[in-house]
C-alpha positions as CSV (number, residue, x, y, z in Angstrom):
1,M,167.5,43.6,36.1
2,K,167.7,40.6,33.8
3,T,166.9,37.3,35.5
4,S,168.3,33.9,34.4
5,S,166.1,30.8,34.0
6,L,166.8,27.4,35.2
7,P,168.6,25.0,32.9
8,S,166.1,23.1,30.8
9,S,167.5,19.8,32.0
10,L,166.6,20.7,35.6
11,G,163.3,22.2,34.7
12,S,162.2,19.1,33.0
13,A,163.3,16.6,35.6
14,P,160.7,14.0,36.3
15,A,158.4,14.7,39.2
16,A,159.1,11.3,40.8
17,R,162.9,12.1,40.8
18,L,162.4,15.5,42.5
19,A,160.0,13.8,45.1
20,A,162.7,11.3,46.3
21,P,165.7,13.3,47.6
22,L,168.6,11.6,49.3
23,P,168.1,11.1,53.0
24,S,169.1,14.0,55.1
25,F,172.0,13.7,57.7
26,D,174.1,15.8,59.9
27,Y,177.7,14.6,59.8
28,H,180.2,16.0,62.3
29,P,183.7,14.2,62.2
30,L,184.5,13.1,65.7
31,S,188.3,13.1,65.8
32,R,191.6,13.2,64.2
33,V,192.9,10.0,62.7
34,V,196.6,9.1,62.6
35,F,197.2,6.0,60.6
36,G,200.3,4.0,59.6
37,A,202.8,1.4,60.7
38,G,204.9,2.5,63.5
39,T,202.7,5.5,64.6
40,L,202.6,4.4,68.2
41,A,205.9,6.3,68.5
42,R,204.0,9.4,68.0
43,L,201.7,8.9,71.0
44,G,203.7,11.3,73.3
45,E,203.8,14.1,70.7
46,L,200.0,13.6,70.1
47,A,199.3,13.7,73.9
48,R,201.3,16.9,74.4
49,E,199.3,18.6,71.5
50,L,196.2,17.8,73.5
51,G,197.6,19.6,76.5
52,G,198.3,16.4,78.5
53,T,200.7,16.4,81.4
54,R,199.4,13.7,83.6
55,V,198.2,10.6,81.7
56,L,196.2,7.5,82.7
57,L,196.8,4.7,80.3
58,V,193.9,2.3,80.3
59,T,194.7,-1.3,79.1
60,D,194.3,-4.9,79.9
61,P,196.9,-7.2,81.4
62,G,196.8,-9.6,78.5
63,L,198.7,-7.1,76.3
64,E,201.7,-6.8,78.5
65,D,203.3,-9.9,76.9
66,A,203.1,-8.2,73.5
67,G,204.7,-5.1,75.0
68,H,202.2,-2.6,73.7
69,P,201.4,-0.8,77.0
70,Q,205.2,-0.6,77.7
71,R,205.9,0.9,74.3
72,A,203.1,3.4,74.9
73,L,204.5,4.4,78.2
74,V,208.0,5.0,76.7
75,A,206.5,7.2,74.1
76,L,204.6,9.3,76.8
77,H,207.7,9.6,79.0
78,R,209.9,10.6,76.1
79,A,207.5,13.5,75.6
80,G,208.0,14.5,79.2
81,L,204.6,13.5,80.4
82,E,203.9,11.6,83.8
83,A,201.9,8.5,83.1
84,W,200.3,5.6,85.1
85,V,198.9,2.3,83.8
86,F,195.5,1.0,84.9
87,D,195.4,-2.6,83.6
88,G,192.3,-3.8,85.4
89,V,190.2,-4.0,82.3
90,E,188.5,-7.4,81.4
91,E,186.4,-8.4,78.5
92,N,183.0,-6.7,78.5
93,P,183.9,-4.1,81.1
94,T,181.4,-3.5,83.8
95,T,180.7,-0.6,86.2
96,R,183.2,-2.2,88.6
97,H,186.0,-2.0,86.2
98,V,185.2,1.7,85.6
99,A,185.1,2.4,89.3
100,A,188.5,0.9,89.8
101,G,190.0,2.9,87.0
102,L,188.2,6.0,88.2
103,E,189.8,5.7,91.6
104,M,193.3,5.7,90.1
105,A,192.4,8.6,87.8
106,R,191.3,10.8,90.8
107,D,194.2,9.7,92.9
108,R,196.7,10.9,90.2
109,K,194.8,13.9,89.2
110,I,195.0,13.1,85.5
111,D,194.4,15.5,82.7
112,L,194.4,13.0,79.7
113,L,193.3,9.4,79.0
114,V,195.0,7.0,76.6
115,A,193.3,3.6,75.9
116,V,195.5,0.9,74.4
117,G,193.7,-2.3,73.5
118,G,190.6,-3.7,72.1
119,G,187.1,-2.5,72.5
120,S,186.9,-3.3,76.3
121,S,189.9,-1.0,77.0
122,M,188.4,1.8,74.9
123,D,185.0,1.5,76.4
124,C,186.4,1.5,80.0
125,A,188.4,4.6,79.3
126,K,185.3,6.4,78.0
127,G,183.5,5.2,81.1
128,I,186.1,6.6,83.4
129,N,186.0,9.9,81.5
130,F,182.2,10.2,82.0
131,L,182.5,9.8,85.8
132,Y,185.8,11.7,86.3
133,S,184.5,14.7,84.3
134,N,180.8,14.7,85.2
135,G,180.3,12.6,88.4
136,G,177.3,10.3,89.1
137,S,177.1,6.7,87.9
138,M,177.2,5.2,84.5
139,D,173.4,4.7,84.7
140,D,173.1,8.5,84.5
141,Y,174.6,8.6,81.0
142,K,172.6,5.7,79.4
143,G,171.4,7.1,76.1
144,F,173.0,10.0,74.4
145,G,174.1,13.5,75.3
146,K,173.5,13.5,79.1
147,A,176.9,14.8,80.2
148,T,176.7,18.5,81.0
149,K,180.4,19.3,81.6
150,P,183.4,19.2,79.4
151,M,185.5,15.9,79.4
152,L,189.1,15.1,79.4
153,P,190.9,14.9,76.0
154,S,191.7,11.3,75.1
155,I,193.4,9.1,72.6
156,G,192.3,5.7,71.4
157,V,195.0,3.2,70.3
158,P,193.3,-0.1,69.1
159,T,195.2,-3.3,69.1
160,T,192.6,-5.3,67.4
161,S,190.6,-4.9,64.2
162,G,187.1,-5.3,65.4
163,T,184.9,-3.1,67.5
164,G,185.6,0.3,65.8
165,S,185.1,1.9,69.3
166,E,187.9,4.3,68.4
167,A,185.6,5.9,65.9
168,Q,182.5,6.1,68.1
169,S,181.0,8.4,70.8
170,Y,179.5,5.5,72.8
171,A,180.8,3.5,75.7
172,L,179.3,0.0,76.2
173,I,179.4,-0.7,80.0
174,A,177.7,-3.6,81.6
175,D,176.0,-3.2,85.0
176,A,178.1,-5.2,87.4
177,R,175.0,-6.6,89.0
178,T,172.8,-7.5,86.0
179,H,175.6,-7.7,83.4
180,M,173.2,-6.0,81.0
181,K,175.1,-3.5,78.7
182,M,174.4,0.1,78.9
183,A,175.1,2.3,75.7
184,C,176.3,5.6,77.1
185,G,177.0,8.2,74.4
186,D,178.1,11.7,74.1
187,R,180.1,13.5,71.5
188,K,182.5,14.9,74.2
189,V,183.7,11.4,75.2
190,A,184.8,10.4,71.8
191,F,188.5,10.2,71.4
192,R,190.2,13.4,70.2
193,V,192.7,11.2,68.3
194,S,192.4,7.7,67.0
195,L,196.0,6.3,66.5
196,L,195.9,3.4,64.1
197,D,199.1,1.4,64.1
198,P,198.6,-1.9,62.3
199,E,201.8,-3.3,63.7
200,L,200.1,-3.6,67.1
201,T,197.5,-6.0,65.6
202,I,200.1,-8.6,64.4
203,S,200.4,-9.9,67.9
204,Q,196.6,-10.8,68.2
205,P,196.1,-14.6,68.9
206,A,194.4,-16.4,66.0
207,G,191.2,-16.7,68.0
208,V,191.0,-12.9,68.6
209,T,191.7,-12.2,64.9
210,V,188.8,-14.4,64.0
211,I,186.3,-13.1,66.4
212,T,187.1,-9.4,66.0
213,G,187.2,-9.8,62.3
214,I,183.8,-11.3,62.2
215,D,182.5,-8.5,64.5
216,A,183.9,-5.9,62.1
217,L,182.3,-7.5,59.1
218,A,179.0,-7.7,60.8
219,H,179.3,-4.0,61.6
220,T,179.5,-3.2,57.8
221,V,176.6,-5.5,56.9
222,E,174.4,-4.1,59.7
223,S,175.2,-0.4,59.3
224,Y,174.8,-0.5,55.5
225,V,171.1,-1.4,55.8
226,T,169.7,0.3,58.9
227,T,166.8,2.7,58.8
228,K,169.2,5.5,59.8
229,R,171.5,4.8,56.8
230,N,172.5,7.7,54.6
231,P,175.0,8.2,51.7
232,L,177.9,9.0,54.0
233,S,177.5,6.0,56.4
234,Q,177.0,3.7,53.4
235,M,180.2,5.0,51.9
236,F,182.0,4.1,55.1
237,A,180.3,0.7,55.4
238,R,180.9,-0.3,51.8
239,E,184.6,0.5,51.7
240,A,185.0,-1.2,55.1
241,W,183.3,-4.2,53.7
242,R,185.6,-4.4,50.7
243,L,188.7,-4.0,52.8
244,L,187.7,-6.5,55.4
245,Q,186.3,-9.2,53.1
246,A,189.3,-9.1,50.9
247,N,191.8,-9.5,53.8
248,F,190.1,-11.5,56.5
249,E,191.3,-14.8,55.3
250,K,194.8,-13.3,54.4
251,V,195.4,-12.4,58.1
252,L,194.3,-15.9,59.2
253,R,196.7,-17.6,56.9
254,R,199.6,-15.1,57.4
255,P,199.3,-13.3,60.8
256,D,202.4,-11.2,59.9
257,H,201.0,-9.9,56.6
258,L,201.3,-6.2,57.4
259,E,199.4,-5.0,54.3
260,A,196.4,-7.2,55.1
261,R,196.6,-6.2,58.8
262,S,196.6,-2.5,57.7
263,A,193.5,-3.0,55.6
264,M,191.8,-4.9,58.3
265,Q,192.4,-2.1,60.9
266,L,191.4,0.7,58.5
267,G,188.3,-1.3,57.6
268,A,187.4,-1.7,61.3
269,Y,187.8,2.0,61.8
270,L,185.5,2.8,58.8
271,A,182.9,0.3,60.0
272,G,183.0,2.1,63.3
273,S,182.5,5.4,61.5
274,A,179.5,3.9,59.7
275,I,178.0,2.8,63.0
276,E,178.5,6.2,64.5
277,T,176.4,7.7,61.7
278,S,173.8,5.0,61.1
279,M,173.7,2.8,64.1
280,L,173.3,-1.1,64.1
281,G,170.5,-3.6,63.9
282,A,168.8,-6.7,65.2
283,A,172.0,-8.9,65.4
284,H,173.6,-6.7,68.0
285,A,170.4,-6.5,70.0
286,L,170.2,-10.3,70.1
287,A,173.9,-10.7,70.9
288,N,174.0,-8.5,74.2
289,P,171.8,-10.7,76.3
290,L,173.8,-13.8,75.4
291,T,176.9,-12.1,76.7
292,A,175.1,-11.0,79.8
293,H,173.7,-14.5,80.7
294,Y,176.4,-16.8,79.3
295,G,179.5,-14.7,78.9
296,L,179.5,-15.6,75.3
297,T,182.2,-13.7,73.4
298,H,180.5,-10.8,71.5
299,G,182.0,-11.7,68.1
300,L,181.0,-15.3,68.3
301,A,177.5,-14.4,69.3
302,I,177.3,-12.0,66.3
303,G,178.8,-14.5,64.1
304,I,176.1,-17.1,64.9
305,L,173.2,-14.7,64.7
306,M,174.1,-12.6,61.7
307,P,173.3,-15.1,59.0
308,H,169.7,-15.5,60.4
309,V,169.2,-11.9,60.7
310,V,170.4,-11.3,57.1
311,R,167.8,-13.9,56.0
312,F,165.1,-12.3,58.0
313,N,166.0,-8.7,56.7
314,A,166.2,-9.8,53.0
315,A,162.6,-9.0,52.2
316,A,163.3,-5.3,53.2
317,A,167.1,-5.0,52.4
318,G,167.8,-7.6,49.8
319,F,168.7,-4.9,47.2
320,L,171.2,-3.4,49.6
321,Y,172.7,-6.8,50.4
322,G,173.1,-7.1,46.6
323,D,175.4,-4.2,46.6
324,L,177.7,-6.0,49.2
325,V,177.8,-9.3,47.5
326,H,178.4,-7.8,44.1
327,D,181.2,-5.7,45.3
328,V,183.2,-8.8,46.3
329,G,182.2,-11.1,43.5
330,L,179.9,-13.4,45.6
331,L,176.7,-12.9,43.5
332,N,176.0,-15.0,40.4
333,G,173.2,-13.3,38.6
334,D,170.0,-13.1,40.8
335,Q,170.0,-10.1,43.0
336,H,166.9,-11.4,44.7
337,A,169.2,-14.2,46.1
338,A,171.6,-11.7,47.6
339,G,170.4,-12.2,51.2
340,E,170.9,-16.0,51.0
341,V,174.3,-15.6,49.3
342,L,175.5,-13.2,52.0
343,A,174.2,-15.4,54.8
344,R,176.0,-18.4,53.5
345,Y,179.1,-16.4,53.3
346,L,178.9,-15.3,56.8
347,S,178.3,-18.8,58.0
348,S,181.2,-20.1,56.1
349,L,183.5,-17.8,58.2
350,L,182.5,-19.6,61.4
351,R,182.9,-23.0,59.7
352,A,186.3,-22.2,58.3
353,A,187.4,-21.1,61.8
354,E,185.9,-24.2,63.4
355,L,183.7,-22.2,65.6
356,P,180.2,-23.2,66.9
357,M,177.5,-22.7,64.4
358,T,174.5,-22.8,66.8
359,L,173.5,-21.4,70.1
360,S,172.9,-24.8,71.4
361,A,176.4,-25.8,70.6
362,C,177.5,-22.9,72.9
363,G,175.6,-24.3,75.8
364,V,172.6,-21.9,75.6
365,S,169.4,-23.5,77.0
366,R,166.4,-23.4,74.8
367,S,164.2,-22.6,77.9
368,I,165.9,-19.2,78.4
369,L,165.2,-18.0,74.8
370,P,161.9,-16.2,75.7
371,L,163.7,-14.2,78.5
372,L,166.6,-13.4,76.1
373,A,164.0,-12.2,73.5
374,E,162.4,-9.9,76.0
375,E,165.8,-8.4,77.0
376,A,166.8,-8.1,73.3
377,S,163.7,-6.2,72.6
378,Q,164.9,-3.5,75.1
379,Q,168.2,-3.1,73.3
380,W,168.7,0.2,71.5
381,T,170.2,-1.2,68.3
382,G,167.1,-3.2,67.4
383,R,165.1,0.0,66.7
384,F,167.2,0.7,63.6
385,N,166.8,-2.7,62.0
386,P,165.5,-2.4,58.4
387,R,162.7,-4.8,59.1
388,P,160.8,-4.0,62.3
389,V,161.5,-6.4,65.3
390,G,159.8,-7.0,68.5
391,E,159.8,-9.7,71.1
392,V,158.1,-12.1,68.9
393,E,160.5,-11.7,65.9
394,L,163.5,-11.7,68.1
395,L,162.4,-15.0,69.7
396,A,161.9,-16.5,66.4
397,L,165.4,-15.4,65.3
398,Y,166.8,-17.0,68.6
399,E,164.9,-20.2,67.8
400,T,166.3,-20.4,64.3
401,A,169.9,-19.8,65.5
402,W,169.5,-22.3,68.4
């Protein structure tokens, strides 16, 4: 039998090129994505397709004025489904909020969950799903893949453009006693459908738009450079960065700009998809203890810390930051300066929104920084930072941001 030889171009490839393959990865899409203005009207149809008959709608009371939970209920009822509202979710949900929602879910014998709201509503719904389907306490699921039984189908309907929780298999739930966040992950808890209706984001107050937008931008910057990055996660992060950076100021100037709102929501989803594949870094490890001790809004904490983390990481990730700043026309020549250019841009977002620029301006005591650094060193996201961080490095970053 005649055998064929390799093409000469492949056979003569430089050894260095063959020795440096692309990083390996295992990508498994989590959910169906339904995107478009007005798609909330399809909620009932989508719930029925998942086999739902008795639905718990998880939301927060602040959304009632905008009418989003009520419209979601109408869509579910029109599809012939029974539905109840749990609106006991607050920012940075704790085990207490999950327990309250779980009690309602058990009383109503639900078979499907719908989360309507920001990251807090979505995380709480996932937490309820863990305990409803598998029992125990949230602490039992800290980490990844610890649920042994199937979970209820669920639908995520974000009303903000920030956390990207609708694209992730993790729930961030704080311990009600210590207020420290637990990352509880499992593929089974991810939403079966992510319903992205940009019309829902128009009602966001200006402050929420700013904070969630900064958080989403930070997700792109961190996920693009982590040690777990891969070509797919970087594709998500880079496209998310382009969409978010180009439209962030537009939605601040014109809150009703539906095209810009659409780009922001899609960007936040893509950034969440990048996180799911590549994780995050030091900025998120640093932010969580600040929320636990001071109740500092997550997006604000991230906004203050991110420029300092970018400068710290520049020695290891400057060439990657160069991709981002080049994509949006921020870089003028020297790629070695990309970290500084990016850090200044991120700081400018806080300045333009007239938000605090330092931790001290937020009332953080300098004396607590060593304790915060100790707790930050235990956060799971820090291990994926492109430049290794331990308690010493994290304390130095707190000091710089203070």
